C-alpha positions in Angstrom: 72.7 -135.7 -81.4 74.0 -138.2 -78.8 72.9 -141.9 -79.2 69.9 -143.0 -77.3 70.6 -145.2 -74.4 68.4 -146.5 -71.6 67.1 -143.7 -69.4 67.1 -143.7 -65.6 64.0 -142.4 -63.9 64.0 -138.7 -64.2 64.4 -136.7 -61.0 61.2 -135.6 -59.6 58.9 -137.7 -61.6 57.9 -140.8 -59.7 55.0 -142.6 -61.3 53.6 -141.1 -64.4 49.8 -140.7 -64.5 48.2 -141.8 -67.9 46.9 -138.4 -68.5 50.2 -136.8 -68.0 51.9 -139.3 -70.2 49.4 -139.0 -73.0 49.9 -135.3 -72.9 53.7 -135.5 -73.0 53.5 -138.0 -76.0 51.1 -135.5 -77.8 53.4 -132.6 -77.2 56.4 -134.6 -78.3 54.7 -135.3 -81.5 53.9 -131.8 -82.1 57.4 -130.7 -81.2 58.9 -133.0 -83.7 56.8 -131.4 -86.3 57.8 -127.9 -85.1 54.3 -127.1 -84.1 55.5 -125.0 -81.0 52.4 -123.1 -80.3 50.2 -126.1 -80.1 52.8 -128.1 -78.0 53.0 -125.2 -75.6 49.1 -125.2 -75.2 49.5 -128.8 -74.0 52.6 -128.7 -71.8 51.9 -125.4 -69.8 48.6 -126.7 -68.3 50.5 -129.9 -67.5 53.2 -128.1 -65.8 50.8 -126.3 -63.6 48.9 -129.5 -62.7 52.0 -131.7 -62.4 54.9 -129.4 -61.3 58.6 -130.4 -61.3 58.2 -133.0 -64.1 61.4 -133.5 -66.0 59.8 -134.5 -69.3 57.3 -131.6 -69.2 60.0 -129.0 -68.4 62.3 -130.5 -71.0 59.5 -130.1 -73.6 58.9 -126.6 -72.6 62.5 -125.8 -72.8 62.5 -126.9 -76.5 59.4 -124.6 -77.1 60.7 -121.6 -75.4 64.2 -121.8 -76.9 62.6 -122.2 -80.4 60.2 -119.2 -79.9 62.8 -117.0 -78.5 61.1 -116.7 -75.2 64.3 -116.4 -73.4 62.7 -115.3 -70.1 60.7 -118.6 -69.8 63.5 -120.4 -71.1 65.6 -119.3 -68.2 63.0 -120.1 -65.7 62.7 -123.7 -67.1 66.4 -124.1 -67.1 66.6 -123.1 -63.5 63.9 -125.6 -62.6 65.6 -128.3 -64.5 68.9 -127.5 -62.8 67.3 -128.0 -59.4 65.8 -131.2 -60.5 68.9 -132.6 -62.0 72.0 -130.9 -60.4 74.4 -133.6 -61.5 73.6 -133.3 -65.2 76.3 -131.2 -66.9 74.3 -130.6 -70.1 71.5 -129.0 -68.0 74.1 -126.9 -66.2 75.6 -125.7 -69.5 72.1 -125.0 -70.8 71.5 -122.8 -67.6 74.7 -120.9 -68.4 73.6 -120.3 -71.9 70.1 -119.2 -70.8 71.7 -116.5 -68.5 73.6 -115.3 -71.5 70.6 -115.2 -73.7 68.8 -113.1 -71.1 71.8 -110.6 -71.1 73.0 -111.6 -67.7 76.7 -112.0 -68.4 78.0 -112.2 -64.9 75.6 -115.1 -64.0 76.6 -116.6 -67.4 80.3 -116.3 -66.5 79.9 -117.8 -63.1 77.8 -120.8 -64.5 80.2 -121.6 -67.3 83.2 -121.6 -64.8 81.2 -123.9 -62.6 80.5 -126.3 -65.4 84.2 -126.4 -66.4 85.4 -126.8 -62.8 82.9 -129.7 -62.1 83.1 -131.5 -65.5 86.6 -130.4 -67.0 86.3 -133.5 -69.5 83.1 -132.3 -70.9 83.1 -132.9 -74.8 82.4 -129.2 -75.1 85.1 -128.0 -72.8 86.9 -126.1 -75.5 83.6 -124.2 -76.5 83.0 -123.5 -72.8 86.4 -122.2 -72.4 86.0 -119.8 -75.3 82.8 -118.6 -73.9 84.5 -117.8 -70.7 87.3 -116.0 -72.4 84.9 -113.9 -74.3 82.9 -112.9 -71.2 85.9 -112.2 -69.1 87.1 -109.8 -71.8 83.9 -107.7 -71.4 83.5 -108.0 -67.6 85.5 -105.1 -66.5 83.4 -102.7 -68.4 80.3 -104.3 -66.9 81.6 -104.0 -63.4 82.7 -100.4 -63.9 79.2 -99.6 -65.1 78.0 -100.7 -61.6 80.8 -98.9 -59.8 82.4 -102.2 -58.5 85.5 -104.3 -59.3 87.3 -107.6 -58.6 85.7 -110.7 -57.2 83.6 -108.8 -54.7 82.3 -106.8 -57.6 81.4 -110.0 -59.4 79.4 -111.1 -56.5 77.6 -107.9 -56.4 77.0 -107.7 -60.0 75.6 -111.3 -59.8 73.2 -110.2 -57.1 72.1 -107.4 -59.3 71.3 -109.7 -62.2 69.5 -112.2 -59.9 67.4 -109.4 -58.6 66.6 -108.3 -62.3 65.6 -111.8 -63.1 63.2 -112.1 -60.2 61.6 -108.7 -61.1 61.1 -109.8 -64.5 59.7 -113.1 -63.4 57.2 -111.3 -61.0 56.1 -108.8 -63.8 55.5 -111.7 -66.2 53.4 -113.7 -63.8 51.1 -110.6 -63.3 50.9 -109.7 -67.0 47.6 -110.7 -68.7 47.8 -113.7 -71.0 48.8 -112.7 -74.6 50.7 -114.2 -77.6 54.2 -115.0 -76.4 56.0 -115.9 -79.7 57.6 -112.5 -80.1 61.2 -112.7 -81.5 64.0 -110.7 -80.3 65.6 -108.9 -83.0 69.1 -110.0 -84.1 70.2 -106.4 -83.6 70.0 -106.8 -80.0 73.2 -108.9 -80.4 73.5 -110.3 -76.7 70.0 -111.7 -76.7 71.0 -114.7 -79.0 71.7 -118.2 -77.6 75.2 -118.8 -76.4 77.6 -120.8 -78.5 78.0 -123.3 -75.7 74.3 -123.7 -75.1 73.0 -127.3 -75.2 70.0 -127.4 -77.5 67.0 -128.5 -75.2 66.1 -131.3 -77.5 69.3 -133.0 -76.4 68.1 -133.2 -72.8 65.9 -136.3 -73.4 69.0 -138.1 -74.5 71.1 -137.1 -71.7 
């Protein structure tokens, strides 16, 4: 873990209401003890009442990552990327979230963007290795869609974005039910990417 340092005000936070701060502190305590379900029960209502709060979303990213709830993990990663577009670790987390959701074209595009914007990133070698692995499989992915080349990549990215939006819409309409189902390791691609930044590191960024 990186060393702690003084933290600037998080994007989208403004002042922090007492009830919100108390909830975040309580959830942080539960997260530190790996009591993911209880922490989620605190943070999800806070996210609804106080949307776009960096610390709430960072906590939820921890929870969804640990519970293998990769769809929700991606949704939170996208929100964090909008709140902090200049944070390379969040951009890297988003790339890994795409890969965890079996969206290799969006993952490849995002990993490339991270390396282009932050070529001196401490994990540049890991990112480059991830890019090389994805590039080795991309032709087969494009062929399955009947496209090729850079234009094919854009079409495939749109296809994955549409799939993500559809999955989000279905999830929002689904009745509340236990959400800590784990994805079988046999699924292979549905595992966190090697270059993914663990969400717990976001508070230290």
